[in-house]
N, C-alpha and C positions, 0 to 999 in steps of 0.2 A: 504494499499499499504506500504509494508516494505521498509524502506529507501527511500520512494518517487518514487519507480520504480514499473512498472507493466509489466509483460510479458503475452501476450495472445497468446496461441498456437492454431492453427487451421489447418485443412487439406483442400487443394484446389485441383482442377483437375491437377494442375501443380506440386503439392508437398506440403510439410509442410511449414507453415508460422508462424513466431514468430513476433508479433507486440509489440514493446517496446514503452512505454510512461513514462514520468516523468524524474527523475534525474538519469543519468548514471554516477556514481562515482566509485572510487576505492572500496568503501564499497558495492555498489549495483551491480557491474559488474558480480559478481559471479552468480547471478540469470540468466542473459542472457547466460553466458557461459554454465551453467548447462542445460538450456533449449536446447541449440544448441546440446550439446553432447547427451542428452536424445533422441532427434529426430534422430541423426546420428546412435545411437545404436539400435533404433527400426526399422531400415531398410529404413529410408528416403533417397531417391536417389537425391532429389532436396529439398533444404531448403532455404527459403528467410527469412532474418532477416531485418525487416522494422524498421528503426530508425526515421521515419518522426514525430512520436509523442514525441520525446525526447525534453525536455525543458531545459536541462542543461547537458553538458558532459565535462569531463576533458580529456586531451590528452592521459593520461595513460590508461584510460578505453577503448578508441577507439583502441589503439595499442594492448591491450590485446585481445580484441574481434577479431580484424583482424588477429592476430597471431593464435588464436584458429581456425579461419575460415580455414586458410592454413593447419593446422595440421589435422583438421577433413577431409578436402578434400583429403589429402595424405593418412591418415590412414584408413578412412572408404570408400574412393572411391566415395563420393557423391559430388554434386555441391552445393556450398553455395554462395548465392547472398546477399550482404549487400546493402540495398537500403535506401533512405530517409536521408542519412547523410547530403547531400547538403541542403535539406529542413530544417532540424533541425539547421544546422549552420546558414543559412540565418535568421531564426526566432530568434535564440539566439543573433546574432549580429545585429539584426534589419536592415538587408540589404533589398533593394527592390527586 
């Protein structure tokens, strides 16, 4: 795992899925952004970025990811759902 982050890309009946696990930092965020753009450029009309497996993230990384989500949607015309952020946040902050 480079920089403690793993991106697993798969195709589902609903579209492409990027499962992210590990540490999402300024240093590792580029892997997620690159995976998102690769899926968008290969014709994915619906992309889900699942962050439920993230064990650490900094605010800047999440903002960069959400900014790229909006750009991909506008430029490529596809739908991008970011899921699991609440799950990751609860686990990281040890909330019930």
